[in-house]
ROVEX-892784 format. One record per atom (N, C-alpha, C, O): residue in one letter; atom name; x, z, y. Coordinates in Angstrom, 1 decimal. Example, Ala and Ser with C-alpha at 12.3 -4.5 7.8 and 13.67 -1.06 7.14 Angstrom:
! residues 2
  aa  at      px      pz      py
   A   N    13.2     7.8    -5.7
   A  CA    12.3     7.8    -4.5
   A   C    13.2     7.8    -3.3
   A   O    14.2     8.5    -3.3
   S   N    12.8     7.1    -2.2
   S  CA    13.7     7.1    -1.1
   S   C    12.9     7.9     0.0
   S   O    13.4     8.0     1.1
***
This chain:
! residues 137
  aa  at      px      pz      py
   M   N     0.7     0.0    -1.4
   M  CA    -0.1    -0.2     0.0
   M   C     0.9    -0.3     1.5
   M   O     2.1    -0.4     1.2
   S   N     0.9    -0.3     2.3
   S  CA     1.3    -0.7     3.4
   S   C     0.0     0.0     4.6
   S   O    -1.2    -0.1     4.9
   G   N     1.0     0.8     5.2
   G  CA    -0.4     1.5     6.3
   G   C     0.6     0.9     8.0
   G   O     1.5     0.2     8.3
   V   N    -0.2     1.7     8.7
   V  CA     0.1     1.6    10.1
   V   C    -0.7     3.1    11.1
   V   O    -1.8     3.4    11.3
   K   N     0.5     3.8    11.5
   K  CA     0.0     4.8    11.9
   K   C    -0.2     4.7    13.4
   K   O     0.7     4.7    14.2
   L   N    -1.9     4.8    13.7
   L  CA    -2.5     4.2    15.5
   L   C    -2.5     5.9    16.3
   L   O    -3.1     6.9    16.0
   R   N    -1.9     5.7    17.1
   R  CA    -2.3     7.1    18.4
   R   C    -3.5     7.0    18.7
   R   O    -4.0     5.9    19.1
   C   N    -4.4     8.3    18.6
   C  CA    -5.7     8.1    19.7
   C   C    -6.0     9.2    20.3
   C   O    -5.0     9.9    20.7
   R   N    -7.4     9.7    20.7
   R  CA    -7.8    10.8    21.5
   R   C    -8.5    11.6    20.5
   R   O    -9.1    11.1    19.5
   K   N    -8.5    12.8    20.9
   K  CA    -9.3    13.6    20.0
   K   C   -10.6    13.7    20.7
   K   O   -10.5    13.8    21.9
   V   N   -11.7    13.8    20.0
   V  CA   -13.1    14.3    20.9
   V   C   -13.6    15.1    20.2
   V   O   -14.2    16.0    20.8
   V   N   -13.5    15.4    18.9
   V  CA   -13.8    16.5    17.7
   V   C   -12.5    16.7    16.8
   V   O   -12.0    15.7    16.1
   G   N   -12.1    17.9    16.7
   G  CA   -11.1    18.0    15.9
   G   C   -11.3    17.7    14.2
   G   O   -12.1    16.9    13.7
   G   N   -10.4    18.5    13.6
   G  CA   -10.3    18.1    11.9
   G   C    -9.5    16.5    11.6
   G   O    -9.1    15.7    12.3
   H   N    -9.7    16.7     9.9
   H  CA    -9.4    15.9     9.3
   H   C   -10.5    14.7     8.6
   H   O   -11.6    15.1     8.5
   G   N   -10.3    13.4     8.1
   G  CA   -10.8    13.0     7.4
   G   C   -11.2    11.9     6.8
   G   O   -11.4    11.0     7.7
   E   N   -11.4    11.5     5.8
   E  CA   -10.6    10.5     5.2
   E   C   -11.2     9.5     4.4
   E   O   -11.7    10.1     3.5
   G   N   -11.4     8.5     4.2
   G  CA   -12.2     7.4     3.2
   G   C   -12.2     6.2     3.5
   G   O   -11.3     5.8     4.3
   P   N   -13.2     5.1     2.9
   P  CA   -13.3     3.7     3.0
   P   C   -13.5     3.4     4.6
   P   O   -13.8     4.5     5.2
   A   N   -13.4     2.5     5.2
   A  CA   -14.0     2.5     6.7
   A   C   -15.3     1.6     6.6
   A   O   -15.4     0.6     5.9
   V   N   -15.8     1.9     7.0
   V  CA   -17.7     1.2     7.5
   V   C   -17.4     1.1     8.9
   V   O   -17.4     2.1     9.7
   L   N   -17.2    -0.5     9.2
   L  CA   -17.1    -0.4    10.4
   L   C   -18.3    -1.5    11.2
   L   O   -18.6    -2.5    10.6
   G   N   -18.6    -1.3    12.1
   G  CA   -19.5    -2.7    12.6
   G   C   -19.1    -2.6    14.3
   G   O   -18.8    -1.6    14.9
   R   N   -19.2    -4.0    14.9
   R  CA   -19.3    -3.8    16.7
   R   C   -20.5    -3.6    16.6
   R   O   -21.2    -4.5    16.1
   T   N   -21.1    -2.1    17.1
   T  CA   -22.6    -2.0    17.4
   T   C   -22.7    -0.8    17.7
   T   O   -21.9     0.1    17.6
   R   N   -24.2    -0.6    18.1
   R  CA   -24.1     1.0    18.7
   R   C   -25.2     1.1    17.6
   R   O   -25.9     0.2    17.2
   L   N   -25.5     2.9    17.2
   L  CA   -26.3     2.8    16.2
   L   C   -27.1     3.8    16.6
   L   O   -26.7     4.7    17.3
   S   N   -28.4     3.6    16.3
   S  CA   -29.1     5.0    16.6
   S   C   -29.1     5.9    15.6
   S   O   -29.4     5.3    14.6
   F   N   -29.0     7.0    15.5
   F  CA   -29.5     7.9    14.2
   F   C   -30.7     8.5    14.0
   F   O   -31.2     8.7    12.9
   W   N   -31.2     8.7    15.2
   W  CA   -32.6     9.0    15.1
   W   C   -33.5     7.6    14.7
   W   O   -33.8     6.8    15.6
   G   N   -33.9     7.4    13.5
   G  CA   -34.8     6.7    13.5
   G   C   -34.0     5.0    12.7
   G   O   -34.7     4.2    12.1
   G   N   -32.6     5.0    12.9
   G  CA   -31.9     4.5    12.3
   G   C   -30.3     4.8    11.3
   G   O   -29.1     4.4    11.2
   F   N   -31.0     5.7    10.8
   F  CA   -30.1     6.7     9.6
   F   C   -30.9     7.7     9.0
   F   O   -31.5     8.6     9.5
   D   N   -30.6     7.3     7.5
   D  CA   -31.6     7.9     6.2
   D   C   -30.1     9.3     5.8
   D   O   -29.1     9.1     5.3
   A   N   -30.5    10.4     6.1
   A  CA   -30.0    11.6     6.5
   A   C   -29.6    11.9     4.7
   A   O   -28.5    12.2     4.1
   G   N   -31.1    11.7     4.1
   G  CA   -31.0    12.2     2.4
   G   C   -30.5    11.1     1.8
   G   O   -30.3    11.4     0.6
   R   N   -30.0     9.8     2.0
   R  CA   -29.5     9.2     1.3
   R   C   -28.0     8.4     1.6
   R   O   -27.4     7.7     0.8
   G   N   -27.7     8.9     3.1
   G  CA   -26.6     8.6     3.7
   G   C   -26.4     7.4     3.9
   G   O   -25.2     7.0     3.7
   V   N   -27.7     6.2     4.6
   V  CA   -27.8     5.3     4.9
   V   C   -27.8     4.2     6.5
   V   O   -28.7     4.7     7.2
   I   N   -27.4     3.6     7.0
   I  CA   -27.8     2.8     8.0
   I   C   -29.2     2.1     7.6
   I   O   -29.2     1.4     6.6
   T   N   -30.2     2.4     8.3
   T  CA   -31.5     1.9     8.0
   T   C   -31.8     1.4     9.3
   T   O   -33.0     1.3     9.4
   E   N   -31.0     0.9    10.7
   E  CA   -31.6     0.5    11.7
   E   C   -31.7    -1.2    11.7
   E   O   -30.6    -1.8    11.8
   R   N   -33.1    -2.0    11.5
   R  CA   -32.7    -2.9    11.1
   R   C   -32.3    -3.7    12.3
   R   O   -32.2    -3.2    13.4
   G   N   -32.1    -4.8    12.0
   G  CA   -31.1    -5.9    12.7
   G   C   -29.6    -5.3    12.8
   G   O   -28.6    -6.0    13.1
   S   N   -29.4    -4.3    12.5
   S  CA   -28.3    -3.6    12.7
   S   C   -27.1    -4.1    11.6
   S   O   -27.3    -4.0    10.4
   P   N   -25.9    -4.7    12.3
   P  CA   -25.0    -5.0    11.5
   P   C   -24.5    -4.5    10.2
   P   O   -23.7    -5.0     9.4
   L   N   -25.1    -3.3    10.3
   L  CA   -24.7    -2.4     9.3
   L   C   -25.9    -1.8     8.8
   L   O   -25.8    -0.7     8.3
   E   N   -27.1    -2.6     9.0
   E  CA   -28.2    -2.5     7.8
   E   C   -27.9    -2.0     6.8
   E   O   -26.7    -2.2     6.4
   G   N   -28.5    -1.2     6.0
   G  CA   -27.7    -0.8     4.6
   G   C   -26.6    -0.3     3.8
   G   O   -26.3    -0.1     2.7
   A   N   -26.0    -0.2     5.3
   A  CA   -24.5     0.4     4.5
   A   C   -24.4     2.1     4.2
   A   O   -25.1     3.0     4.8
   Q   N   -23.8     2.3     3.4
   Q  CA   -23.8     3.6     2.7
   Q   C   -22.4     4.1     3.4
   Q   O   -21.4     3.5     3.3
   V   N   -22.5     5.5     4.1
   V  CA   -21.9     5.8     5.2
   V   C   -21.0     7.2     4.7
   V   O   -19.9     7.5     5.2
   A   N   -21.7     7.8     3.6
   A  CA   -21.5     9.2     2.9
   A   C   -19.8     9.2     2.5
   A   O   -19.2     8.3     1.8
   G   N   -19.4    10.2     3.1
   G  CA   -17.8    10.1     2.6
   G   C   -16.6     9.1     3.4
   G   O   -15.4     9.1     3.2
   T   N   -17.4     8.3     4.2
   T  CA   -16.2     7.1     4.9
   T   C   -15.9     7.3     6.6
   T   O   -16.3     8.0     7.4
   V   N   -15.1     6.5     6.5
   V  CA   -14.6     6.3     8.0
   V   C   -15.6     5.7     8.7
   V   O   -15.8     4.6     8.3
   L   N   -16.3     6.1     9.6
   L  CA   -17.7     5.2     9.9
   L   C   -16.8     5.0    11.6
   L   O   -16.3     6.0    12.3
   V   N   -16.8     3.4    12.0
   V  CA   -16.1     3.1    12.9
   V   C   -17.4     1.8    13.6
   V   O   -17.7     0.6    13.2
   F   N   -17.9     2.6    14.8
   F  CA   -18.8     1.7    15.6
   F   C   -18.7     1.8    17.2
   F   O   -17.7     2.5    17.6
   I   N   -19.6     1.2    18.4
   I  CA   -18.9     1.0    19.4
   I   C   -19.5     2.5    20.1
   I   O   -18.8     2.9    21.1
   S   N   -20.5     3.2    19.8
   S  CA   -21.1     4.1    20.4
   S   C   -22.5     4.5    19.9
   S   O   -22.8     3.8    18.9
   S   N   -23.4     5.4    20.3
   S  CA   -24.6     5.4    20.1
   S   C   -25.4     5.0    20.9
   S   O   -25.1     4.6    22.1
   K   N   -26.4     5.0    20.5
   K  CA   -27.7     4.7    21.7
   K   C   -28.8     5.5    21.9
   K   O   -30.0     5.2    22.2
   G   N   -28.1     6.8    21.8
   G  CA   -28.5     7.8    22.0
   G   C   -29.9     8.5    21.8
   G   O   -31.0     7.9    21.7
   S   N   -29.8     9.9    21.7
   S  CA   -30.8    10.4    21.3
   S   C   -30.5    11.9    20.8
   S   O   -29.7    12.4    20.0
   S   N   -31.5    12.4    21.6
   S  CA   -30.8    14.2    21.5
   S   C   -31.2    14.8    19.9
   S   O   -31.1    15.9    19.5
   E   N   -31.7    13.7    19.2
   E  CA   -32.0    14.3    17.8
   E   C   -30.6    14.0    16.9
   E   O   -30.4    14.8    15.9
   A   N   -29.6    13.1    17.0
   A  CA   -28.4    12.7    16.7
   A   C   -27.9    13.9    15.8
   A   O   -27.6    13.7    14.6
   S   N   -27.9    15.2    16.4
   S  CA   -27.2    16.6    16.0
   S   C   -27.7    16.7    15.1
   S   O   -27.0    16.9    14.1
   R   N   -29.2    16.7    14.8
   R  CA   -30.3    17.5    13.7
   R   C   -29.7    16.5    12.2
   R   O   -29.4    16.8    11.1
   V   N   -29.9    15.3    13.0
   V  CA   -30.0    14.3    11.7
   V   C   -28.4    14.0    11.1
   V   O   -28.2    13.4    10.0
   M   N   -27.4    14.5    11.9
   M  CA   -26.3    14.5    11.5
   M   C   -26.1    15.9    10.7
   M   O   -25.4    15.9     9.7
   A   N   -26.6    16.8    11.1
   A  CA   -26.6    17.9    10.5
   A   C   -27.2    18.0     9.1
   A   O   -26.6    18.6     8.2
   A   N   -28.5    17.4     8.8
   A  CA   -29.0    17.1     7.7
   A   C   -28.1    16.3     6.9
   A   O   -28.2    16.7     5.7
   A   N   -27.4    15.4     6.9
   A  CA   -26.4    14.3     6.5
   A   C   -25.4    15.2     5.6
   A   O   -25.3    15.3     4.4
   K   N   -24.6    16.0     6.5
   K  CA   -24.1    16.7     6.1
   K   C   -24.1    18.1     5.2
   K   O   -23.1    18.6     4.8
   R   N   -25.8    18.9     5.1
   R  CA   -26.1    19.8     4.4
   R   C   -26.2    18.6     2.9
   R   O   -25.5    19.0     2.0
   N   N   -26.6    17.9     2.8
   N  CA   -27.3    16.5     1.9
   N   C   -25.6    15.8     1.2
   N   O   -25.5    15.0     0.2
   G   N   -24.8    16.2     1.8
   G  CA   -23.4    15.5     1.3
   G   C   -23.2    14.1     1.5
   G   O   -22.4    13.3     1.0
   K   N   -24.2    13.7     2.6
   K  CA   -24.4    12.2     2.8
   K   C   -23.9    11.7     4.1
   K   O   -24.1    10.5     4.5
   A   N   -22.9    12.8     5.0
   A  CA   -22.0    12.3     6.2
   A   C   -20.9    11.5     6.1
   A   O   -20.3    11.5     5.0
   P   N   -20.4    10.7     7.1
   P  CA   -19.0    10.1     7.1
   P   C   -18.5    11.2     7.1
   P   O   -19.2    12.2     7.4
   A   N   -16.9    11.3     6.7
   A  CA   -16.0    11.8     6.8
   A   C   -15.4    12.0     8.2
   A   O   -15.0    13.1     8.5
   A   N   -15.4    11.1     9.1
   A  CA   -14.8    11.0    10.4
   A   C   -15.8     9.9    11.1
   A   O   -16.7     9.3    10.4
   I   N   -15.5     9.7    12.6
   I  CA   -15.8     8.3    13.3
   I   C   -15.3     8.2    14.3
   I   O   -15.1     8.9    15.2
   I   N   -15.0     7.2    14.2
   I  CA   -14.4     6.4    15.4
   I   C   -14.8     5.5    16.0
   I   O   -14.9     4.3    15.6
   N   N   -15.2     6.1    17.3
   N  CA   -16.1     5.0    18.4
   N   C   -14.7     4.4    19.5
   N   O   -13.6     4.8    19.9
   T   N   -15.5     3.5    19.8
   T  CA   -14.5     3.0    21.3
   T   C   -15.1     3.3    22.7
   T   O   -14.5     3.2    23.8
   E   N   -16.0     3.6    22.4
   E  CA   -16.8     4.5    23.8
   E   C   -17.5     5.6    23.4
   E   O   -18.3     5.5    22.5
   V   N   -17.0     7.0    24.1
   V  CA   -17.6     8.5    24.0
   V   C   -19.0     8.4    24.1
   V   O   -19.5     8.0    25.2
   D   N   -19.8     8.8    23.2
   D  CA   -21.2     9.1    23.6
   D   C   -21.3    10.9    23.7
   D   O   -20.4    11.3    23.0
   A   N   -21.6    11.2    23.8
   A  CA   -22.4    12.7    24.4
   A   C   -23.1    13.1    23.2
   A   O   -22.7    14.1    22.6
   M   N   -24.4    12.3    22.7
   M  CA   -24.8    12.5    21.5
   M   C   -24.2    12.5    20.2
   M   O   -24.3    13.4    19.4
   V   N   -23.3    11.3    20.1
   V  CA   -22.7    11.4    19.0
   V   C   -21.3    12.5    18.8
   V   O   -21.0    12.7    17.7
   A   N   -20.7    13.0    19.8
   A  CA   -20.0    13.9    20.2
   A   C   -20.5    15.3    20.0
   A   O   -19.6    16.0    19.4
   L   N   -21.5    15.7    20.3
   L  CA   -22.1    16.8    19.9
   L   C   -22.7    17.0    18.7
   L   O   -22.9    18.0    18.2
   A   N   -23.0    15.6    18.2
   A  CA   -23.5    15.8    16.2
   A   C   -22.2    15.8    15.8
   A   O   -22.2    15.9    14.6
   C   N   -21.1    15.7    16.2
   C  CA   -20.3    16.0    15.3
   C   C   -19.5    17.3    15.2
   C   O   -18.9    17.8    14.2
   V   N   -19.5    17.8    16.8
   V  CA   -18.9    19.4    16.9
   V   C   -19.9    20.1    16.3
   V   O   -19.4    21.1    15.9
   A   N   -21.5    20.2    15.8
   A  CA   -22.4    20.7    15.4
   A   C   -22.5    20.4    13.9
   A   O   -23.3    21.0    13.3
   S   N   -21.7    19.4    13.2
   S  CA   -21.7    19.0    12.2
   S   C   -20.1    18.8    11.4
   S   O   -19.8    18.3    10.3
   G   N   -19.2    19.5    12.4
   G  CA   -17.9    19.6    12.2
   G   C   -17.2    18.7    11.2
   G   O   -16.5    19.0    10.3
   I   N   -17.7    17.2    11.8
   I  CA   -17.1    15.8    11.9
   I   C   -16.5    15.4    12.7
   I   O   -17.0    15.2    13.8
   P   N   -14.9    14.9    12.4
   P  CA   -13.6    14.8    13.3
   P   C   -14.2    13.5    14.0
   P   O   -14.8    12.6    13.3
   M   N   -14.0    13.4    15.1
   M  CA   -14.1    12.1    16.2
   M   C   -12.9    12.1    16.6
   M   O   -12.2    13.1    16.8
   V   N   -12.6    10.7    16.9
   V  CA   -11.7     9.8    17.7
   V   C   -12.4     8.5    18.7
   V   O   -13.5     7.8    18.6
   T   N   -11.4     8.5    19.3
   T  CA   -11.4     7.4    20.7
   T   C   -10.3     7.1    20.8
   T   O    -9.4     7.6    20.2
   D   N   -10.1     5.7    21.9
   D  CA    -8.9     5.4    22.3
   D   C    -7.9     4.8    21.4
   D   O    -7.0     4.3    22.0
   L   N    -7.9     4.8    20.1
   L  CA    -7.1     4.2    19.6
   L   C    -5.8     3.3    20.0
   L   O    -6.0     2.5    20.9
   E   N    -4.8     3.2    19.6
   E  CA    -3.8     2.2    20.9
   E   C    -3.9     0.6    20.1
   E   O    -3.2    -0.4    20.4
   E   N    -4.8     0.5    19.2
   E  CA    -5.0    -1.0    19.2
   E   C    -6.5    -1.3    18.8
   E   O    -6.9    -0.5    18.0
   D   N    -7.2    -2.1    19.2
   D  CA    -8.7    -2.6    18.9
   D   C    -9.0    -1.7    17.5
   D   O    -8.1    -2.0    16.7
   P   N   -10.0    -0.8    17.0
   P  CA   -10.1    -0.6    15.6
   P   C   -10.6    -1.9    14.9
   P   O   -10.3    -2.2    13.7
   F   N   -11.3    -2.6    15.5
   F  CA   -12.5    -3.9    14.7
   F   C   -11.6    -4.8    14.5
   F   O   -11.8    -5.4    13.5
   R   N   -10.1    -5.4    15.4
   R  CA    -9.2    -6.3    15.0
   R   C    -8.3    -5.2    14.1
   R   O    -7.7    -5.9    13.3
   R   N    -8.2    -4.1    14.1
   R  CA    -6.9    -3.6    12.8
   R   C    -7.3    -3.1    11.8
   R   O    -6.7    -3.2    10.8
   I   N    -8.8    -2.3    11.8
   I  CA    -9.2    -2.0    10.7
   I   C   -10.0    -3.1     9.8
   I   O   -10.7    -3.9    10.3
   R   N    -9.8    -3.0     8.6
   R  CA   -10.9    -4.2     7.9
   R   C   -11.8    -3.4     7.1
   R   O   -11.3    -2.3     6.8
   P   N   -13.1    -3.7     6.6
   P  CA   -14.0    -3.1     5.9
   P   C   -13.6    -2.6     4.4
   P   O   -13.4    -3.4     3.5
   G   N   -13.4    -1.1     4.2
   G  CA   -13.1    -0.9     2.9
   G   C   -11.2    -0.1     2.8
   G   O   -10.5     0.6     2.1
   S   N   -11.0    -0.7     4.2
   S  CA    -9.5    -0.5     4.0
   S   C    -9.4     1.5     4.0
   S   O   -10.3     2.2     4.5
   R   N    -8.6     1.8     3.6
   R  CA    -8.3     3.3     3.4
   R   C    -8.1     4.0     4.9
   R   O    -6.9     4.0     5.5
   V   N    -9.0     4.6     5.5
   V  CA    -8.7     5.1     7.1
   V   C    -8.6     6.9     6.6
   V   O    -9.3     7.4     5.6
   T   N    -7.9     7.5     7.2
   T  CA    -7.3     8.4     7.2
   T   C    -7.2     9.0     8.7
   T   O    -6.3     8.5     9.5
   V   N    -8.3    10.4     9.4
   V  CA    -8.4    10.7    11.1
   V   C    -7.8    11.7    10.5
   V   O    -8.1    12.3     9.5
   Q   N    -6.4    12.2    11.5
   Q  CA    -5.5    13.5    11.7
   Q   C    -6.4    13.6    13.0
   Q   O    -5.7    13.0    13.8
   A   N    -7.7    14.0    13.9
   A  CA    -7.9    14.3    15.3
   A   C    -7.0    15.3    15.9
   A   O    -6.4    15.2    17.0
   D   N    -6.9    16.3    15.2
   D  CA    -5.7    17.4    16.2
   D   C    -4.2    17.1    16.0
   D   O    -3.3    17.9    16.1
   E   N    -4.2    16.0    15.7
   E  CA    -2.5    15.6    15.1
   E   C    -2.1    13.9    16.2
   E   O    -1.2    13.1    16.4
   G   N    -3.5    14.1    16.6
   G  CA    -4.0    12.4    17.5
   G   C    -3.3    11.2    16.8
   G   O    -2.3    10.6    17.3
   Y   N    -3.9    11.0    15.7
   Y  CA    -3.2     9.9    15.0
   Y   C    -4.4     9.1    13.7
   Y   O    -4.9     9.9    12.9
   V   N    -4.8     8.0    13.5
   V  CA    -5.4     6.9    12.8
   V   C    -4.5     6.7    11.8
   V   O    -3.5     6.1    12.2
   L   N    -4.5     6.9    10.7
   L  CA    -3.8     6.0     9.6
   L   C    -4.3     5.4     8.7
   L   O    -5.0     5.9     7.8
   V   N    -4.2     3.8     8.9
   V  CA    -4.8     2.9     8.6
   V   C    -3.8     2.4     7.5
   V   O    -2.6     2.1     7.7
   E   N    -4.5     2.2     5.9
   E  CA    -4.1     1.5     4.7
   E   C    -4.9     0.3     4.3
   E   O    -6.1     0.3     4.3
   D   N    -4.1    -1.0     3.8
   D  CA    -4.9    -2.0     3.0
   D   C    -4.0    -1.8     1.9
   D   O    -2.9    -1.4     1.6
   G   N    -5.2    -2.2     1.1
   G  CA    -4.4    -2.1    -0.1
   G   C    -3.8    -3.5    -0.6
   G   O    -3.1    -3.5    -1.7
***
């Protein structure tokens, strides 16, 4: 495996790793995410049908809903939450959801994550250390 280490900015601390699921889109966790199954259900989203449990979920930001925290907390309780989140734009609702659920979140990678990270790449987020490791198989 070859890998690249990218500097990033921590939004919510912690460590998470898993296969990448990414879409250059904004997501709505309220009504667009099934916390019981860990599946994006938002119709028309490029991520519709994606299973995100245990993944590193990469997307632009949310479409905003104050219910994002409740939905993400339910996913975490169900074992269906992403292991970490990478956003290219920080959104208060996603950040709060990650804080409430203990999900690491980073932003401002030194390279565009949509160009560097491939679907299924193994991604390790070390938010407290300020880096993301991307390994392609």
